[in-house]
N, C-alpha and C positions, 0 to 999 in steps of 0.2 A: 808605029805605036798601034798597038792593037786596041781595038775598042773593047774595054771590059765593062761588063755590067757591074753596077755597084752591089756590094754584098747585102744580102737580106739580113734584116734585123730579126734576131731569133727571139721569138716571144717565149718568155719562160713559162714552162708548164708547171703543173703542180709539183711541188717538191716532194721528193721521195722521203719516206720516213727516215729519220736520222737525227742526229744532233742538230740543233738550230745553228744556222750559219755555215754549215759544212758544205764543201764543194762537191758537186756530183763526181762520182768516180768514173774515170774513163774505162772503156772496155780494154781489157788486157790485149797486148800485142799478139797478133796471130789468132785472136778469137774471132768468131764469126759475128759480124755485126747484125744487129736486128734489122728487120725489114724496113722499118722507118729510118733507121740510121743509114742504111744503104742509099736510100733515095735522096737523103739530104747530106750526103757525104761531101766534105770539103777537102781541098788539097791538104795534105799532111803538113806541108811546110808553113802553112798559114797559121799565124799565131792568133788564137781567138781573142776576141775582145773581152775585156773584163765584164762579167755579168753585173747587172744592176743589183744593188743590195736588196735582199728579201726582207719583208717585214718579219719581226720576231713572232714566233708561234705563240698562240694563246696558251696559258697554263691549263694543264689537264684538270678536269673537275674531280673532287675527292669522292670516292665511292664508299657508301656505308655497307659494311658486310653484316649479314644476319648471323646472330649467335646460334649455337647448337641447341635444339629443343630438348635434348635428352636429359640434362640435369633437372630441368623443370618437371618433366614427366616423372622422373624418379621421385622428386619431392612430393608431388601430388599423389603418387601411388602409395608412398609411405604414409601420408596423412590419411588417405582413405582406408588403408589397412588398419591403422590404429583405431579409427572410428568403428570399423567393423568388428575389431577385436573387443572394443568396449561394449558394443551391442551384444556380442556373443557372450561375454562374461556376465553382463547384466541379465541376459536371458537365462543363462545357466543358474544364476543366483535365484531368480524369481521362480523358475520352473523346477529346479532340482534342490538347491540348498535350502532356500526359504519358502519352498512351496507350501508347506503346511501352515506356516504363519500367515502368508498372504491369503490362503484359502480360508483360514479362520476369520481374517478381517472381512473378506468378502461375504462369508456367511453371516457375520455379525451385522453387517450393513443391510444384508438382504433379509435375514430371518429375524423374527421378533419373538421373544419368549416372555411369558408371564405366568404367575402362579394361579392355579385353580384352587380356590379356597374350599376347604372341606366344610360340609354342613355340620354345624355344632349340634350335639345331641340335646334332646329335650329333657326337662326336669318335671316330673309329675308328683302328685301326692299318692298316697297309698291306694286310692281308688281310680287312678289314671287321670285325674283332673290336671290340666296343664298349669304349671307354675312358671315355667320359663321355656320359651320356644324360639326357633330361628325361622325367619321368613326370607323370601327372595329380596335381594337388594343389589345395588350396583355401586362399584367404585368408579368415580369419574376421573379419567386419566387424559393425558395429552402427549403429543409428540412435539416437543419444543422446536425441533428443526423445521417444522411447518409453519412457524410463526415469524419467520424472518421477513425483512422487507422484500427480499428477492422472491420468496415463495408467495407472498400475499400482495405485493405491490403497495403495501401500506407501511409507513415508517414505525408507527406505534401499534402494531398488531397485538402484542401482548397486553398492552394497557386497554385496548378496546375490547378484547376478548374477556379480560378480567372484569371489566365494568359490566359486561352482559351476564357473566356466570355468577358473580359474587352474590347478588340478591337471591338467586335460585337455590344455590347450595348452602347459603348462610355461612359464607367464609369471607375473610378479609380480602378485598380486591388487590391491595398492595402485595399481599402474600401470594396470591395466584399469579399476578404479573411477574413477580420475582422468579417463580418456578418456570414460567414460560420464556423468560429471557436467558435461556441456556441453549443456544443454537447447536452446540456440539452434543447435546443430550438427545436421546430418542424416547425418553420416558419420564413422565412427571405425574405424581398422584395429587390430584386437586382436591378431592373430597371422598371420604369413606362412607360406605353403607348408606347410600341414598335410595329412597324408595323408588319403585317403578314409575310412579307419577312424576317424580323429579326428573328422572332420565327422559321421560316423554316430553316434558317441557323443553329440555335442552335439545332433544332431537328435532322437535318442531322448529325451534329457533334456528338450529343449524341448517335445516333444509331451506328455510326461508332466505337466509343469507346466501346460501349456495346458489339458489336460483338467480339472485341478483348478480352474483359474481360470475356465473356462467355466461350471462349476457355480455359482460365485459371481457370474457376470456381469461379470468383470473380466479385464484382460489380465495375463498372467503376467510375471514379472521377466525372462524370457528371450524374450519375444515379439519384441523388437527385435534379436535376433541373427541374422545372415545369413551367407551364403558367396558368394565370387566365385571362379569357375574360375581356376586358376593352374597352375603347374608347379613341380616340385621337381627339383633337379639330383642325379643319382646317379652314383657311381663304382663300377661293378660289381666292380672288381678291388682295392678298398680303397686301400692306399697305393702301388700299382703306378704308377710314372711320375708320382707326385704333383708332384714338383718341376718337371716339364716341363709337365704339364697345368694346374697352378694350381688355382683354386677360384672359386666364385661367392659373392659376399657377400650380406648380408641384403636388399639392395635389388635383387638379381637381376643385378648387374653383375659382370663378370670382375674378380677381385681379384688375380690373379697368373698367370704362365705364359701358355700358349696361350689360356686363357679371357680374359685381359686383352688379349693381343696381337690377337686376332681378335674382340673383344667385339661390335663393331658388326655384323659379318657373322653371327656366331652368334646374336645377340639377335633379329634380324629387326625388324619394325616393329609396335608395339602398335596395336590398334584401339580403338574406342570405341562404347559402346551407350548409348542414351538411351531411357527408357520412363516412362510414367505409373505412379504408384503410389498406393495408398490403404491406410492402416494398415500400411505396411511391405510390402505385397504388390503385385505387378505387376498392372496392369489390362490384360488382353490385348486388349480392344476399343478401347483409347484410342490405339492406334498408337504409333509411336516411330521411332527412327533407329538404324541399326547400320552401323558401318564395320568390317568384319572385319579381324583381325590378319593380318599376313604373316609366316609362320614363318621362322626363321633358316636359314642354309645349313648343311649338314653338311660336315665337313672330314675328309679322310683324311690321316693322318700317314705319314711314312716309317718310323716305328717298327714293329718286329716284336714283338708282345706276348710271345712265348715267349722270344726272345733278351733282351728287357728284363727278364723275370722272372728268368732265370738270372743275368744281370749284377747285378741288384739284390740277389738272395739271396747271391751270392758276396761282394760288397763289404760288405754288412751284417755277414756273419759275421766277416770279417777285421777290420773296424773294432771290433767287440765284442771279439774275441780280443786285439787289440793295444791295446785301451783308447785308441783314437785319437779325435781331435776329430771327424773326418769323412773320407769318402772318396768317389770317383766313378769310374765306368767309362763310357767312350764307345766305341761300335762304329759304324764308318762303312763304307759301300760305297765302295771306292777308285775305281771307274769313274764313278759317278754323283754322288758327294758326299753321298748320302742317309745320314742318321743312322739306324742300325738300333736303337740303344739309347742312352739317356741316363740312367744310374742314379746315384742319390745315396744316401748313408747318413750319419746316420740320416734316416729319412723321416717322413712324417706322413699322416694320413688327411684328404683334402680335404673329406670330409663331416662331420668332427668336429673343427673347428678349436679348439673350446673346450678340448680336452685335448691340443692339439699343443704341442710345444716350440717357442717362438718362434725359437730358433736354427736349427731344422731347416726352417723355412719358406723357400720360394724354391728356386732351382735352382743349387746350389753349383758345378756343373760349368761354369756360365757366369758366375756372380756372383763367384766367388773369383778374386782375382789373386794369384799366388804365383810365387816363383822356381823354375823347373823343374828346374834341375840338369842332370845328364849326358845326359838324353834329347835335349836340344837341341844336343849335340855333333855330331849329324847335320848341322845347318845349317853348322857350322864346316867339317866335312869336305866338304860339298857345295861350299862356296865355294872351298876349296883345290883340289879336283879340277876344278871348272869353270874356275877361273882358271889351271889347269895349273901351280900352284905346287908340287905333289907328286903322286905316284901311289900306288896301294895298297901297292906294295912298297918305297916310299921308306923308308930307314933313319932311325929317330929314336932317339937316345940319351937316355934318361930318367933323370936323377939322382933321388936321394931327396928333395932339396930344390932349389928354384929361386928365386933372388932376383931380383925384378923390382919396379921402382918403390920403394915404401916398405914392401913386404911380402915375406915368405918363404913361398912356395907349396909345398904338398905334395899327395900323393895320399891316397886314403881309407885306405890301409894303408902302413906303413913297409916299405921294400923296398931291396934293393941296386940298383945301377944296372941299369935294364932296357935291353935292346937290342931295340927293337920296330920292326916295320914300321908304316906308317901304318894299315894294317888292324888291327895288334896294338894300337895306341893306342886305337882304338875298341873293340876286343874287351875290353881290360882297363880301359877307361874311365879312362884316365890324364889327370888335369888338366894335369900338367906337359907331357906329350906334346902335348896339344891347344894349349897356349899356344905351344909351339915351332913347331907346324905353321902356326898362323894368323899368326905373325909373318912368314911368307913371302908374305903377301898384298900387301905393299907394301914399298918401300925404307925407309920410316920407319914408326914405330908409328902416327902419325896417319893415314897413307895406308892402312895395314892396317885400322885402325878403320873408315875410310870404306867400304872394300870389304865388310867383314863386316856393317856396318850395312845396306848395300844389300840383302844377301841375307836378313837377318832380316826386312826389310820385304816382300821378294818372297814369303817364305813365310807372310806374314800376321801377323807379330808387331807389336804396337802399333797395330792397327787392328781395327775390328769384323769379326766372322766373316762377316757377310752374312745371318745369321738374322733380325735385327731383333727379337731376343727382349727382353722388358722387363727392364731392370736389368742387361743384359749388360755386362761390362767389356771394354774394348779392351786391357787390360793397360797396362804402363808400359815404355816404351822411349825413353830420352833420346837426343837427337842426339849423334853421336860427339864433337863439339867440347865437349859438356858432360859427357863421361865423366870421372870422377875418375881419379887415378893408378892406384888399384886396379881400378876398373871396366874399364880397358883390357885387363886380364889375366883378370878373372873372367867377363866377358861370353862369351868363347869357350867356357867350360865350363858355362854356364847359371846364373850368379849375377850379380846387378847389374841385372837386368831381370825383368819379370813377364809372365805370360800366364794364360789360362784353359785348362781341360781340352780344350775343343773345338779351340782353336787348336793345342794340342800334338798332337792327333790328326791335324789337317789336314796337319801337316808330314810325317807318315809316309804319309798318303794321297797326297800330292804325289809323293813318291819312288816309291811303288808304282804310280802312274799314269803312269810314264815321264817324270816331271819336269813334268807339267802340273797346276797347282793348280785344283781345282774347288771353288767356294764350297760350304760345307756347306748342306744343305737339310733342313728338318723337315716341310714341308707338300707332299704329293704333288698335292693338288688339292681342289676343293670341288664339292658338288652342291647346286644351288639348289632353290627350291620347285617348279620345273618338272621336277625329276628329272634334269636334264642335268649331266653331269660335266665340269668345266673343269679341265684340268691346270694346275699351277703353271708359271710361266715357266721357261725353261731357266736354270740357274745360270751365273754368269760363269766363264770359264776363262782362265787365263793361264799361259804357259810360264815356269817358274822356272829350271830347269836342263835341259841337253840329255838326250836319251834315253840316250846313252852314259853320262853321269855318273850318271843314275838307276840304270842297270843295275849300274854299279860299286858304288854305294852299297848296293844290294841284296845283292850278294855279300859286302861287308864286314859288313853287319848279320847275315848268316847265321853269320859266324864268332863273333859274340857268343853265339849260342845253341848252335851245333854244336861249337865247339872246346872241349876240356876246360879250356882256360885262360880261356874267356869267362866273363862275369859273369851270363849269362842262361840257363844250362843248364836251369833249372827250367821254362822255357817250351817245351820240346820237345814236339812232337805226333807220335805215331806215324803214319807214312805221308805226312806233309806236311813240306815245307821251310818253315822259319820264319825270318823276319828280325825282329830286335828289338834293343832297347837298354834298359839299366837306368838308373836315376837315383836319387841320394840327395843331396838339397840341404839346406843350412842354411835353416831356416825363420824368417821374421820373425814374432814374436809380435804379433798385432794389438792387444793390450792395452798392451804396453810399447814397441812399435816397435823392439825389439832382437831379435837372433837368439836363438832358443830352440827346441830340438827340431829335427825333420827333416821334410822332404817326401820320401816314398818313392814311386817310380814305375817303370813299365815300359811301353814302347810298341813296337809292331811291326805287321807285316802277314803274311798268308799267303794262299795258297801263294806262297812267294817266287819260284818260277819262273813263275807266272802269277797275280799278285796279284788278290785279290777283296775281302778284308776287312782293315780296320785296327782295332786295339783298343788303347786307352790306359787305364791304371789308375793312380790316385794316392791315397795315404793321407796325411792330415795329422796330424802330431804323434803317431806311435805311441809309447806309453810303457811297453809291456810286451813283453818278448821282443826279437826281432831287428828292426832298423829299416832294413836295407838293402833297396833296391827289388828286387834280384834274389832276395831271400828271401821277402818278404811280398807283392809285387805280381806277380812272374813266375808264381806258381801260379794266381793269379786270371786273368791273361792266358791261360794255358794252358787253363783250364776254360771260359772264355767263348768263346775262339776255336774250340776243338774243337766246342762245341755249335753255334756259328753256322755253321761249315763244313758240318756234317751237316744242319742245318736248311735251309740254302740248297742242299743237295745239290751241293756243290763237290767234284769228283773229286780223289782224292789225287794227289800229285806223282808224275811218272814217273821221276824220277832223284834221286839223292842230291845234297846241296849240294856245290858245288865248294869244295875246301879252299884257303883263302888263308893264306899264311904269317903267323904272328903275331909271331915273333921272328926275329932274324938272329944269326949268329955273328960277333962283332966281329973274329975272327981272319981271316974270309974277306974 
């Protein structure tokens, strides 16, 4: 028995990769064993021992595979492309399609525009005395966007600013605050036409607040307050000629009188300035555009300031003394038709309309239509003389009462039967005598009415004066076929139709001018921005009666003043021959439309031998003292006429008035 060594136990090495539990493959027959195998080779006939069971292999860990980045990159690229396309489209819209619109918005926010108010033209009298002028002033403005809490650091900046400004500019604080509480607005007008002194107060206050705000690094509540150059209308003579001049309203437009009539020429043409601003301040280097304003024209009136003053003072005193509703005085150059005075009482201050009596506004001498009474008997006498129906010495028997139509007519005073000449009828202002005289104008009453109507129209009754004055009345004159039964007999002595004071004055100027009517004028001419004076067109002229008739009427009117039996003796002027006529008419109450009270008047011209000036005075509804025209208006006529004659240096008359007989002896 051979000693055999016990077989070695084979330590299993690491299993080769393969399925779990698989037996290691033997090398194929005839193949060359590996080096390790050769060294440990065993006899081929030896059956190997079964290997010990191997432990089961651990499960392989699950591997996370990264997704492909390409889809995500594509999605991001598409998104970025869409964003860029949107930016490009918007850029094209802003810079190409809507470029002008956005540029305009930018300009609007950057540039500020405001109106340059034209200087209003002055109004002077015939001698250059200033009646209405314009002086430098400021409109107080604001930029509401500078009053926000963000801009000022104050929540109630509009209210604080309004409380500071209101007492200075005399405006309501709540109204100012309301204008400032508009943050989207860049402009607000707080007060118009403030004096330089007012703006200085605001400026000083603004600077004081700004100093305090600068210390805190903020804007003050007054930083957004500014000024714009403007002008303020002044009337140096107060209420003198106010009814004629009118006034300028808060918008700078003429509100009445000459200011309204000539508003376009007086106002001129406003300009405009545009400039860049930052923080409410002008940027001088940013350029701008300025269209300068064209100043208005100056106008020279026919009025004489001194004569106007005396006339206005005289009528105002009598209206107060008589406790009348109102009164007016008109002074006219008989040769040229120029009005030298146009006075009204009561008056008003055109610079202080807030305290004016509404009933006193306007020009009553042209606005009031009233029945004139006996002053228009001159027209009846002119018709009788021109138609040769009677002469100054024609006898007229005047009873105490006269029955005509449906009425019984009388004179102002009861009297026995008067035996008057035609001149005496005018001197005593007899209504009955005038009715009897005008009946001679036609074979029938309708024919006489037609003739009288034609002369009323020729003298300017029932039609505009030619002044073109705002609100002027043409009066009321019905056609003769429409006259009532009573009108046929009242029209000859001044009742039953109406006129204004300038029309009444023109009647006497026509007679004084030799029977030629010259349309009244109020404007002598204008001076434009170039300084060149342009006279007004010549007024229209028309012959109404012959020169002979006018001369006869003048002599008859002198009897009214010079004869002791006349009604106008209080109108006498030493050294001058005076022609005139009184008037006392029943007055229609505008409230009731019925007769109540009287219209007292006096009209005339002087020197009667060489006429130069006509004066007319009327007082409406005198309620205290005497109401006859010869008593309360003749003295005013005398005062105004005497001053006007001396002012114009009219020489006294060279001879006494020719006496015309007033009465006749019925026995002769």
